[in-house]
N, C-alpha and C positions, 0 to 999 in steps of 0.2 A: 228665741227660736230660730232656727235657721231654714234655707229652704233649699230644695233640689229642682234643678231645672230637667223637665221630663221631654218635653214636646214644645216646640215654638208655642208660648204663651200661656202654656199648661206649668204651674208649681206645684209641689206637694209640700207642706210643710213639715218639719220634723221637729217630735216633741224631746225636749229637754228632760232627762230623767228627775231632774230637781226643780222646783217650780224660781220663779226670780227671784223668790224671797229667799231662798237656799233651804227651805223647807223639804225635805223627802215627799215625794209623791206618796199619797194616802188615798184613800176609797173614804169618800163622806156619806154622812146618811142626809138624806134631802127632806128640806122640811116641806111637809103639806100640810094644806088645809082638809078638816073633816071629809070625808068620802071622797078623796082626790088620790089617785095611784100615783104611787112615786115613779114606778117603771114609765107611765105614759109622760109624765112630767120631764124624765132626764132624756127620753124619747125624742118628744117635743123640741128641747132645748138643744139636743144634739143635731136635729134637722134645722132650725131656723138660725140657729148659734147666739141663743139668748142666755145670756147669765140665769143661775138658780143659787139659791141661799141652803146652806147644810144648816143640821141643828146647831153647831159650833158657831156658826156666823158667817164662815167663808163662804165668799161668792167667788162661783167662778162657771165656765163654759164648759159641759163635758164632754170628751174627746178619746177616754180610755175606754177599754173595758175594765171596771171596778172590779171584778173577780181577779185579776191581776195583783191586784195592790192591797196592802194593810190597810185594815179600819181604822180611821182617824178614833183618837183615843176620849178627846173630846165628846166627839159624835157619840162614841158608845156610852161614854157616862152618862150622858144626857137622855139618852134612849132609856137605859137603864133606868132612869129615876121615873121618866113618863110612865113607865112599864110597871114600877111599884105602885103608882097611884091610878093607874088607869086598868081596870080589867078589861079582857078583850084584845090586847095588845099582845102579838105574836112573840116568842122565843127571840126571834131573830128579825131585823127589820125587811129583809126581802121575801120574808113569807106570806 
């Protein structure tokens, strides 16, 4: 990640299009506890800079609009499996 100096003492981080591991950027599905809101969990993580865990096990600090990225195939597969065994889950995790 590089930084751009804007005003004295103020820097804005620039996000690389690829993760440091060389993997392409994808939107992960957040692992939540029963009754917990994924949207609220992501918002809190963005505000406080705390890491969260995806269904696939990937841990990261959210910083991008996930609607701009393709969904992680591992997360999607795990969600589909959960959906098959649990009534009441939405067709898509963001519903």
